[in-house]
C-alpha positions as CSV (number, residue, x, y, z in Angstrom):
1,M,-47.7,-35.8,38.7
2,K,-45.3,-36.2,41.5
3,K,-42.8,-33.8,40.0
4,F,-45.4,-31.2,39.6
5,I,-46.4,-31.7,43.3
6,Y,-42.7,-31.5,44.4
7,S,-42.1,-28.3,42.3
8,L,-45.2,-26.9,44.1
9,M,-43.8,-27.6,47.5
10,L,-40.5,-25.8,46.5
11,L,-42.3,-22.8,45.4
12,P,-42.6,-21.1,48.7
13,L,-38.7,-21.2,49.1
14,T,-38.2,-18.9,46.1
15,S,-40.1,-16.2,47.7
16,F,-37.5,-15.8,50.3
17,A,-34.7,-15.6,47.8
18,A,-34.5,-11.8,47.8
19,D,-35.1,-11.1,51.4
20,G,-32.9,-8.4,52.8
21,V,-32.0,-6.7,49.6
22,S,-31.7,-2.9,50.0
23,P,-32.1,-0.4,47.3
24,P,-28.8,1.2,46.1
25,K,-27.6,4.2,47.7
26,D,-27.5,7.5,45.8
27,K,-23.7,7.8,45.8
28,P,-21.9,9.8,43.0
29,M,-19.3,8.0,40.9
30,F,-16.9,10.9,41.4
31,N,-16.6,13.3,44.3
32,N,-13.9,15.6,42.9
33,L,-11.7,16.2,39.9
34,D,-8.8,14.2,41.4
35,E,-10.9,11.0,41.2
36,V,-11.9,11.8,37.6
37,L,-8.2,12.2,36.8
38,A,-7.2,9.0,38.6
39,K,-9.7,7.0,36.6
40,I,-8.3,8.6,33.3
41,Y,-4.8,7.6,34.5
42,D,-6.0,3.9,35.0
43,L,-7.7,3.9,31.7
44,M,-4.8,5.2,29.9
45,D,-2.5,2.6,31.6
46,W,-4.8,-0.2,30.4
47,V,-4.7,1.2,26.8
48,F,-1.0,1.6,26.9
49,T,-0.5,-1.9,28.1
50,G,-2.8,-3.3,25.6
51,A,-1.1,-1.3,22.8
52,F,2.4,-2.5,24.0
53,I,1.3,-6.1,23.6
54,L,-0.1,-5.5,20.3
55,T,2.9,-3.8,18.9
56,I,5.0,-6.8,20.0
57,L,2.5,-9.1,18.3
58,F,2.6,-7.0,15.1
59,V,6.3,-6.7,15.1
60,L,6.5,-10.6,15.4
61,I,4.0,-10.9,12.6
62,A,6.0,-8.5,10.3
63,A,9.2,-10.5,11.1
64,Y,7.5,-13.6,10.2
65,K,6.2,-12.2,7.0
66,M,9.6,-10.9,6.0
67,I,11.6,-14.2,6.8
68,T,9.2,-16.6,5.2
69,S,8.4,-14.6,2.1
70,G,11.5,-15.4,0.2
71,G,11.8,-11.9,-1.1
72,G,9.5,-9.7,-3.2
73,K,5.9,-8.9,-2.2
74,G,6.2,-10.7,1.4
75,V,9.0,-8.4,2.5
76,E,7.1,-5.3,1.4
77,E,4.1,-6.5,3.4
78,G,6.4,-7.2,6.3
79,K,7.8,-3.7,6.2
80,Q,4.2,-2.2,5.9
81,T,3.3,-4.1,8.9
82,L,6.3,-3.0,10.9
83,I,5.6,0.6,10.0
84,W,2.0,0.4,11.1
85,A,3.0,-1.3,14.3
86,I,5.3,1.5,15.0
87,I,2.7,4.1,14.2
88,G,0.2,2.2,16.5
89,F,2.7,2.4,19.4
90,A,3.4,6.1,18.7
91,V,-0.4,6.6,19.2
92,A,-0.4,4.7,22.3
93,L,2.3,6.9,23.7
94,I,0.4,9.9,22.9
95,A,-2.6,8.4,24.6
96,K,-0.5,7.9,27.7
97,A,0.3,11.7,27.7
98,V,-3.1,12.8,27.4
99,P,-3.8,12.8,31.2
100,V,-0.6,14.8,31.8
101,V,-1.7,17.4,29.1
102,V,-5.3,17.6,30.6
103,E,-3.9,18.0,34.0
104,S,-1.5,20.9,33.0
105,F,-4.4,22.6,31.2
106,L,-6.7,22.3,34.2
107,G,-3.9,23.4,36.6
108,V,-4.5,20.6,38.9
């Protein structure tokens, strides 16, 4: 019963928890095309960094498969992993070039 009374005494304190909160202002996310292009550049930089890290990881996995296989099927799996890592990095390079291509088409 004491716990219930104590919790009732604390109840008025929760009503003041949200005091002073103002509604969000109607501000657009982007004001002009330059801000949109800057966000695209930032996104592509993150994608490129992640793809570069994944490429290094998959090259190491391919090397591990090739070294520990002892010949035969493991070497082929390692080669395939290495080929797909290179293809993935090529796609990342293309993604890095997308903002430049968009910028040249828009003439910005």
